[in-house]
C-alpha positions, -999 to 999 in steps of 0.1 A, spaced: 1 -44 -274 33 -38 -295 63 -42 -269 34 -46 -238 60 -71 -222 90 -48 -226 73 -17 -210 57 -37 -183 91 -57 -172 105 -25 -173 75 -5 -159 78 -30 -128 118 -32 -125 112 12 -121 86 6 -97 98 -20 -77 134 4 -76 109 36 -67 94 14 -42 129 0 -27 139 34 -21 101 46 -7 104 17 17 145 27 29 134 65 30 102 54 52 123 34 76 153 59 78 122 88 88 103 64 112 140 55 127 148 95 133 109 106 138 107 74 166 141 92 185 124 128 183 90 127 188 67 107 214 43 76 209 16 106 219 25 123 195 23 100 166 -15 92 186 -29 122 183 -23 125 147 -31 87 145 -66 98 158 -76 126 132 -60 102 97 -84 73 110 -112 93 111 -112 113 79 -93 90 63 -128 75 51 -134 107 35 -98 103 17 -111 72 0 -137 97 -19 -107 115 -34 -112 107 -67 -144 81 -63 -124 60 -82 -123 75 -114 -85 73 -116 -91 38 -120 -118 40 -139 -93 59 -168 -67 33 -165 -90 3 -171 -111 21 -200 -100 5 -237 -102 43 -249 -115 78 -237 -111 114 -253 -96 145 -239 -135 160 -234 -138 131 -206 -106 136 -190 -110 171 -182 -145 168 -171 -133 138 -146 -107 168 -137 -130 192 -129 -157 162 -110 -124 150 -90 -119 187 -83 -156 191 -67 -152 161 -49 -115 173 -30 -133 207 -23 -167 190 -7 -142 167 15 -121 192 30 -152 214 36 -165 181 57 -136 176 72 -134 215 88 -176 207 96 -161 175 113 -130 191 132 -152 198 166 -169 167 170 -139 148 162 -120 169 194 -151 159 212 -148 123 208 -114 115 215 -120 144 241 -83 160 228 -93 198 216 -59 200 198 -72 180 175 -95 210 161 -63 222 145 -49 195 135 -81 184 114 -82 220 100 -48 216 85 -48 182 66 -85 194 53 -65 209 28 -44 176 15 -78 169 -3 -76 200 -26 -38 190 -33 -47 152 -37 -75 160 -62 -61 183 -87 -35 155 -90 -60 124 -97 -62 126 -135 -27 130 -143 -15 104 -118 -38 81 -137 -27 96 -172 8 83 -165 3 52 -156 -25 49 -188 6 58 -213 28 32 -187 51 60 -180 61 42 -147 93 59 -145 86 88 -144 59 83 -120 85 67 -96 103 98 -98 77 113 -91 66 97 -61 103 96 -47 107 137 -49 77 142 -33 85 115 0 120 132 0 106 168 7 80 156 21 98 136 51 121 166 48 101 187 59 85 164 90 126 160 98 128 197 101 96 210 120 105 179 145 141 193 153 122 223 158 106 216 184 69 217 168 58 179 177 28 164 164 29 198 141 56 178 124 37 148 113 8 170 104 35 187 81 52 159 63 10 145 56 3 176 36 34 181 17 35 150 2 6 150 -21 11 186 -29 45 177 -40 28 146 -60 5 172 -80 33 199 -89 50 165 -103 25 152 -124 14 184 -138 51 188 -152 55 152 -166 21 150 -185 24 187 -198 -13 186 -198 -37 214 -194 -76 202 -186 -100 223 -200 -135 231 -194 -159 205 -188 -178 191 -213 -219 186 -208 -228 156 -229 -197 136 -224 -206 102 -218 -194 94 -181 -224 72 -169 -204 37 -175 -172 49 -157 -191 72 -129 -209 36 -123 -174 16 -118 -158 44 -100 -187 45 -75 -186 9 -70 -150 6 -70 -153 33 -41 -179 19 -21 -157 -16 -19 -125 7 -8 -143 25 16 -154 -11 34 -122 -20 34 -109 9 48 -132 8 75 -126 -31 81 -89 -23 83 -90 9 104 -118 5 126 -95 -10 158 -75 23 156 -103 49 162 -114 20 189 -75 20 209 -77 56 202 -109 61 224 -112 35 247 -73 31 256 -59 70 246 -30 85 225 0 65 239 -17 30 233 -25 39 193 5 58 191 25 24 198 -1 -1 180 4 29 151 37 27 146 36 -15 148 11 -14 122 30 11 101 64 -7 101 45 -44 94 27 -23 66 56 -8 47 65 -38 29 33 -50 17 23 -12 6 54 -8 -11 52 -47 -29 14 -43 -37 20 -10 -53 52 -16 -71 37 -41 -89 0 -30 -87 4 0 -108 23 -22 -135 2 -52 -135 -35 -36 -137 -24 -12 -162 -9 -40 -185 -40 -65 -175 -62 -43 -183 -48 -40 -220 -50 -73 -225 -83 -81 -207 -95 -97 -241 -66 -121 -245 -73 -146 -220 -40 -166 -223 -18 -138 -223 -38 -123 -191 -32 -155 -172 3 -155 -181 7 -120 -168 -11 -128 -141 7 -154 -125 44 -141 -133 31 -108 -111 18 -127 -84 47 -155 -81 72 -121 -80 50 -104 -51 50 -136 -31 90 -143 -42 99 -110 -25 66 -108 1 75 -142 22 109 -135 36 101 -103 51 75 -113 64 96 -140 80 122 -117 89 94 -95 108 83 -124 131 119 -142 132 137 -105 144 109 -84 160 132 -79 191 157 -67 175 138 -43 144 123 -26 169 152 -13 191 169 -6 158 143 17 141 124 29 163 147 33 199 144 22 227 113 39 241 90 14 218 99 -16 233 59 -19 237 55 -23 204 78 -53 203 48 -83 208 25 -63 189 48 -64 155 53 -98 162 18 -106 158 10 -86 133 37 -105 110 14 -129 100 -6 -103 79 21 -93 55 16 -128 39 -18 -126 38 -20 -92 20 4 -108 0 -17 -135 -12 -53 -114 -13 -39 -78 -28 -28 -94 -62 -64 -108 -68 -79 -67 -66 -55 -70 -100 -76 -97 -116 -113 -83 -106 -111 -46 -115 -87 -52 -149 -118 -77 -158 -141 -50 -146 -156 -73 -117 -159 -45 -95 -191 -57 -84 -176 -88 -70 -149 -70 -52 -174 -54 -30 -193 -86 -24 -156 -98 -7 -158 -65 12 -189 -68 26 -184 -103 35 -143 -94 51 -156 -63 67 -180 -79 97 -153 -107 106 -125 -86 105 -146 -59 130 -159 -87 152 -124 -99 156 -116 -63 169 -143 -65 191 -135 -93 208 -100 -84 212 -105 -52 227 -105 -55 261 -70 -68 263 -55 -38 246 -32 -32 212 -21 -66 220 -55 -84 220 -67 -63 186 -36 -73 170 -36 -112 174 -74 -109 165 -65 -96 134 -42 -118 125 -57 -146 133 -94 -136 113 -70 -125 85 -52 -165 82 -82 -180 86 -98 -154 61 -68 -164 33 -85 -193 16 -120 -187 10 -110 -149 -4 -88 -165 -28 -112 -193 -41 -140 -164 -42 -122 -145 -62 -109 -168 -92 -139 -185 -94 -150 -183 -133 -119 -166 -140 -89 -177 -165 -70 -180 -127 -80 -212 -109 -75 -218 -72 -50 -245 -80 -31 -218 -98 -26 -196 -70 -19 -226 -48 17 -240 -68 23 -204 -68 23 -197 -30 40 -230 -24 74 -224 -39 83 -194 -20 64 -205 10 84 -243 13 116 -219 6 109 -198 33 103 -221 61 132 -239 52 153 -208 56 132 -196 89 144 -228 104 177 -226 99 179 -192 107 159 -194 143 190 -221 150 214 -200 142 198 -169 164 194 -196 189 225 -209 191 247 -178 188 226 -145 190 228 -138 226 268 -132 216 259 -103 197 244 -71 197 210 -64 182 224 -48 149 246 -74 141 222 -105 148 201 -86 127 225 -84 102 236 -118 105 200 -136 107 189 -112 73 218 -125 57 214 -162 63 179 -159 58 179 -144 25 206 -165 13 191 -198 21 158 -185 8 171 -175 -27 192 -209 -30 158 -225 -22 137 -210 -44 158 -203 -75 176 -241 -77 153 -263 -53 119 -252 -66 131 -247 -103 121 -206 -102 158 -195 -118 142 -195 -153 112 -173 -142 141 -144 -130 165 -150 -157 136 -147 -184 126 -112 -167 159 -98 -166 168 -107 -200 136 -88 -214 144 -61 -189 182 -61 -204 169 -61 -241 166 -30 -258 136 -17 -269 126 -1 -300 100 23 -287 108 47 -258 87 41 -224 82 76 -222 71 80 -260 37 95 -265 6 76 -262 -29 83 -271 -57 84 -248 
């Protein structure tokens, strides 16, 4: 446990910097591609990814998470897991090729045969890097992982924009999608310098396979719950409607995905190391949870208040129809910030069974909402999605924390401070926008409103709500020199 706190904080800082860069790059790529490509181009690729994305959930069979969560793991086990992942990747790629004609027939779009076939290659690229990525996280080498992630993103975006400029239309998105896992896998192989050996016949993997299988089933159920609406919209409303909904959904998901990724990888690794120390476990979790909420709430409010300016500035004028969808989806940013970190809690404690039960209840509720809203098109689906998730949030939290070292009261207390700060900041920002916003251009309105919102929010959170000491303590530990380097070798 030596220097675990130091590594966790520095790792978290590295991930936050990485995800901030990730956020900027993704927004930048959306700004460029949104102007170079049409909604239908995004919709065509979205039709395929919504379907084969289900297969993508099986790419590591939950074995990367099992590798990180495991207290000890041998080199033979790692090598065997690598070859299991490669086998799974090959099977999934072959299944994608076989499904290509059926996907094209389902959407009545012949071009999807080749799109699906090319995207199938990414399964092998992903599989080859699963255990290497897990090894980096297990060793808490978050800076190395962050650098690799950014390099992969930069290269893939450059390929996508280059292809879009060259007139390849939807193939630009396909090229970007395939390039990212390839570059990432090359990076993690170079960083770990680990070459897997032959699979061992008598390696004990039963408990890890059980853990990974349950986790994969859990992720599958959640994926279907959160992505079925894209299949339904593509089938019944067409590529253009799906393209518009999909860009609004992607834009609204970037803050949640980035923040959860920034904190989640670090938190899960750290919590897994202290799973037998309840006091330390509770302290680590609540600090991480507080940070995620503290960063997410102003983003949620900004998306809801400034949707009319964000969409034209980021995506351009031809995406005007995405504005109401974007605004309707804004509440989900806060909801996911509240419930996603509970996965750290359950997975680190090995409680994947409970996580699966929660998902099996959530999925039918969300799908029922989609079906009710589908007749009203993308806006109806967005409204139904946000409504169901908002109503589900508190029962979800209560179920996840029941019987753990984290209480429901702990969660409410942690949520209340940034939430109250956000509501006060939102009120002031709205008054200023309403009074003077019509005098400014969309970009200036966005800058003024965002600056005011952030300033008031930080003042409330740090000084009125008393969160100043938490952030100062984290900053002090970040600046403190550690006697061991983050990337020092760690035994598997």
